[in-house]
C-alpha positions in Angstrom: 48.9 91.2 185.5 52.2 90.2 184.6 50.9 87.4 182.6 48.4 89.9 180.9 51.3 92.3 179.8 53.2 89.0 178.4 50.3 87.8 176.5 49.8 91.3 175.1 53.2 91.7 174.0 53.3 88.2 172.5 50.3 88.9 170.5 51.5 92.7 169.4 55.1 90.3 168.1 53.2 87.8 165.7 51.3 90.4 164.3 54.1 92.2 163.1 55.7 89.1 162.3 53.0 88.2 160.0 52.8 91.9 158.4 56.4 91.3 157.4 55.6 88.0 155.8 53.1 89.3 153.7 55.0 91.9 152.6 57.8 89.6 151.9 55.6 87.4 149.7 54.2 90.7 148.3 57.4 91.3 146.9 58.3 88.1 145.6 54.8 88.1 143.6 55.6 91.5 142.0 58.8 89.6 140.1 58.5 86.8 137.2 57.3 83.7 138.7 57.5 80.4 136.8 55.4 78.6 139.2 58.1 76.3 140.2 59.2 78.7 143.4 62.1 79.8 141.4 62.3 83.5 140.1 63.9 84.4 136.7 65.1 87.1 135.0 63.0 87.3 131.8 65.9 89.8 130.6 69.2 87.6 129.5 71.0 90.0 127.7 73.6 90.6 130.1 74.0 87.0 130.7 74.2 86.5 126.7 76.8 89.3 126.3 79.2 87.7 129.0 78.4 84.2 126.9 80.0 86.0 124.1 82.9 87.8 125.5 83.8 84.6 126.9 83.5 82.9 123.5 85.7 85.6 121.9 88.4 85.7 124.6 88.8 81.7 124.5 88.9 82.0 120.8 92.0 84.8 121.5 94.1 82.5 123.2 93.5 79.6 120.6 95.0 81.7 118.1 98.9 81.0 118.9 98.0 77.3 118.7 97.4 77.3 114.9 100.0 77.8 112.7 98.5 78.6 109.5 101.6 77.2 107.5 101.9 73.8 109.1 101.1 70.7 107.1 98.7 69.9 109.8 96.8 72.9 109.9 93.3 71.5 109.0 93.9 69.5 112.1 95.2 71.9 114.3 92.1 74.3 113.4 89.3 71.7 114.1 91.1 71.1 117.2 91.7 74.5 118.7 88.5 76.0 116.9 86.2 73.5 116.5 84.1 74.3 119.8 84.1 78.0 119.2 83.5 78.5 115.6 80.3 77.6 113.1 81.0 74.0 111.1 80.5 76.1 107.9 83.6 79.3 108.8 86.0 76.0 110.2 85.5 74.5 106.6 86.0 78.0 104.8 89.1 78.4 106.7 90.2 74.5 106.3 89.7 75.2 102.4 91.9 78.2 102.3 94.0 79.1 105.6 95.6 82.3 104.3 92.1 83.3 105.0 91.9 82.2 108.7 93.6 83.7 111.4 96.2 82.1 113.6 99.8 82.1 114.1 101.9 83.0 110.6 105.5 83.1 112.1 107.3 82.0 115.3 107.5 85.3 116.8 105.8 87.9 117.1 102.7 85.4 117.9 98.8 86.4 118.4 98.4 86.1 122.4 94.7 87.2 122.7 91.9 89.6 121.7 91.5 92.8 123.3 87.6 93.4 123.1 86.3 96.9 122.6 83.0 96.7 121.8 80.1 94.0 121.8 76.4 95.4 119.9 73.7 93.4 119.7 72.5 93.2 115.9 69.5 90.8 116.2 68.2 88.2 118.3 70.8 85.6 119.5 73.5 87.6 117.3 76.2 90.0 118.4 79.0 91.8 116.4 82.4 91.8 118.7 84.9 94.3 117.6 88.7 94.6 119.2 92.1 93.6 118.3 94.4 90.7 117.9 97.4 91.5 120.4 100.8 90.1 119.1 103.7 89.5 121.2 107.3 88.5 121.5 109.5 87.5 123.9 110.4 90.9 125.0 106.6 92.0 125.5 106.2 89.3 127.7 108.7 90.3 130.4 108.1 93.8 130.0 104.4 94.3 128.9 102.9 95.6 126.1 102.4 94.6 122.8 104.5 93.9 119.7 101.7 94.6 117.2 98.0 95.1 117.6 95.3 94.2 114.5 91.8 95.3 114.2 89.3 92.3 114.1 85.8 92.2 114.2 83.8 88.8 114.6 80.1 87.6 114.3 78.9 85.5 117.1 75.4 83.6 117.0 73.5 80.9 119.1 73.1 78.1 117.1 71.3 74.9 119.0 71.9 76.5 122.6 75.6 77.5 121.9 77.2 80.5 121.4 79.7 80.1 117.9 81.6 82.5 115.6 80.3 82.4 112.6 82.4 85.1 110.8 85.7 86.7 111.2 87.1 89.9 109.7 90.8 90.5 110.0 91.7 94.2 109.6 95.0 96.5 109.4 97.6 96.6 112.1 97.5 99.5 113.8 101.6 99.7 114.2 101.8 100.6 110.6 100.9 104.4 111.8 104.0 103.9 113.9 106.1 102.7 110.9 105.9 106.0 109.3 108.2 107.9 111.9 110.5 105.4 111.7 110.3 103.7 115.1 109.1 100.3 113.7 110.2 98.2 110.9 108.2 96.3 108.6 107.7 92.3 108.0 106.8 91.1 104.6 105.9 87.8 104.0 105.0 87.8 100.0 103.7 83.9 99.9 100.7 84.8 102.5 100.4 88.3 101.4 100.6 90.2 104.6 102.9 92.4 106.4 103.1 93.8 110.0 105.1 95.9 111.9 107.5 95.7 114.7 109.3 97.5 117.2 113.2 98.3 116.5 114.2 96.3 119.6 
């Protein structure tokens, strides 16, 4: 009698296990199957956006390594920007460094790019808008930013790699504060730019 009860329980357990296995198999089959046993997500938009953001963040960190008034500016651009921007954009900046982003004076210097939006324009092309954050030693210790400048970047995937293909530099955000007397303005007539600095 005990053997019969044991066998009945064993058969019941095996039956339940079989149903569970079928359900799992059906669930797996409902996803996209490549035929290799690996299920892939067909929507790569999130992955692409992360890659685009990473390129812009890396580029922002390189801005302080390129002194636009250095006699070695072309080499510095190639070494710092070469893996992040398209060859066409790199050549454009090397031919006319005044149109390139980078470090204009020793302080403040461009520290990073704060991303505000990432918009997909077409297949494998994104527009990224943000601000170049400029720092001095004072901001390094106390936080904040010496100045912020609008920037817009176009990022495209070329031969399997995301590259910045265009950069548009905008105005300095802190100019408005200068009208209230809370900042002073630095002007560079040689390069035709000016930006606001805190009174301190």
